[in-house]
C-alpha positions, -999 to +999 in steps of 0.1 A: +282+108-392+266+129-420+263+114-456+258+138-488+243+117-516+255+131-548+239+121-586+272+110-600+310+112-598+310+149-610+288+162-582+304+141-557+336+158-569+322+193-566+305+188-533+339+170-516+357+203-530+331+225-515+338+211-480+376+216-487+373+251-500+352+260-471+378+249-446+405+270-465+383+301-467+374+297-429+411+291-417+436+302-444+465+286-428+449+253-421+464+219-422+449+195-448+453+157-448+452+145-485+446+113-501+457+099-534+440+075-557+415+077-585+382+091-565+398+124-554+411+134-590+379+153-598+379+169-562+415+183-569+404+194-606+375+214-591+398+231-564+423+238-592+394+254-612+384+277-586+419+286-578+424+299-613+392+317-611+408+336-582+385+320-557+409+300-537+444+310-520+466+280-511+496+302-498+492+296-462+479+261-464+501+229-450+493+195-463+501+160-451+496+132-473+482+097-461+509+076-476+536+069-499+551+037-516+582+023-498+612+022-524+595+042-551+615+073-561+597+106-563+605+109-600+585+077-607+550+087-622+535+063-599+548+077-566+522+098-545+546+126-545+541+127-585+505+121-582+499+150-560+522+176-579+507+164-611+468+169-598+472+196-573+504+211-560+521+222-593+487+237-603+479+261-572+501+284-550+505+261-522+542+264-509+565+233-516+579+235-481+545+231-467+537+198-484+546+167-467+547+129-475+562+098-461+595+095-472+592+064-495+630+060-501+640+057-467+649+022-460+647+020-421+609+018-417+610+027-380+631+060-389+607+068-416+575+064-396+588+081-366+601+112-388+567+115-403+548+114-370+572+143-359+563+163-390+524+157-386+527+167-346+549+197-357+520+212-382+497+213-350+474+185-361+451+182-391+421+205-394+405+183-423+413+149-434+405+137-471+402+100-475+389+074-501+378+040-491+395+008-504+375-023-515+385-042-485+379-010-461+413+002-460+419+039-454+452+051-462+471+017-465+458+005-434+449-029-445+424-052-424+443-068-397+441-076-358+444-043-345+441-005-354+475+011-358+481+042-340+510+061-359+526+060-390+534+026-401+550+004-427+524-022-442+526-051-463+500-046-491+474-071-494+471-091-524+437-073-533+454-040-530+483-051-551+459-063-578+440-029-577+472-012-584+485-033-611+467-013-637+490+016-630+522-005-637+537-023-667+537-055-647+528-071-616+567-074-604+567-035-606+538-029-582+553-020-548+546-045-519+549-021-491+540+014-481+543+039-453+510+052-441+494+076-417+480+055-388+445+052-379+454+069-345+465+098-364+435+099-388+411+098-358+428+130-344+419+152-376+392+175-363+371+166-393+371+139-419+356+140-453+354+105-470+347+104-510+334+072-524+323+063-560+310+035-581+289+004-574+319-016-568+321+003-533+286-002-525+292-034-502+322-019-484+304+013-478+275-008-461+303-027-442+324+002-428+297+027-420+268+005-411+284-029-397+304-037-366+335-017-357+366-040-363+400-038-378+390-064-401+372-032-419+398-005-410+373+024-421+346+010-393+367+030-369+353+064-386+321+054-368+337+066-335+350+100-347+327+131-340+328+148-372+328+125-404+312+137-436+307+113-464+303+123-500+293+093-523+275+090-555+242+071-557+259+039-571+280+037-540+251+043-516+230+019-535+229-006-507+219+017-477 
């Protein structure tokens, strides 16, 4: 596990974007696993800037996203489909048919999860998986639990995650209570993993996840077992280590 200490959010975003860009340059037809949430927004903005300068080409890239809310239409501005298009896909030359997310509008959870696992397998596997880190240690929407989930699964979001997402919705009642998420086993099969973390409020979970015991009660702790993990975090997030 390699830890890159950045001065602040902007430097964290640039350094994470550098790693993603290097992957694309080394392997133009790479498979990128992508994440949503507030932390990677700066990273995507940096990639868009480099694309606009002619330094990056997304035309052969395939993307698979970690997760999607169940029951939220793609047109909803809080869906992860909308987020990815708004922050990255519509701003670069990635081919829409090569961008994949779980089908949040499929009511049959078993069917949705099986189909997404087949899509990921069909790409040949993820070359570089980008992750954020939840306050409770979740990666994707793999919440603390009794075991590490292997494949794509439908999760009941914890109260802390629902509260964290409330700021994006008009009321608590509108916040989705379930999501489809790539499983821990799938994440761990990525050839390389990149974790971005920012803010003093993440310092405690950084310490637990990467320097504490490996337990499904802290899902991100499993990353300690992966052979190629890079954590890019700002000084505030690393303040306890």
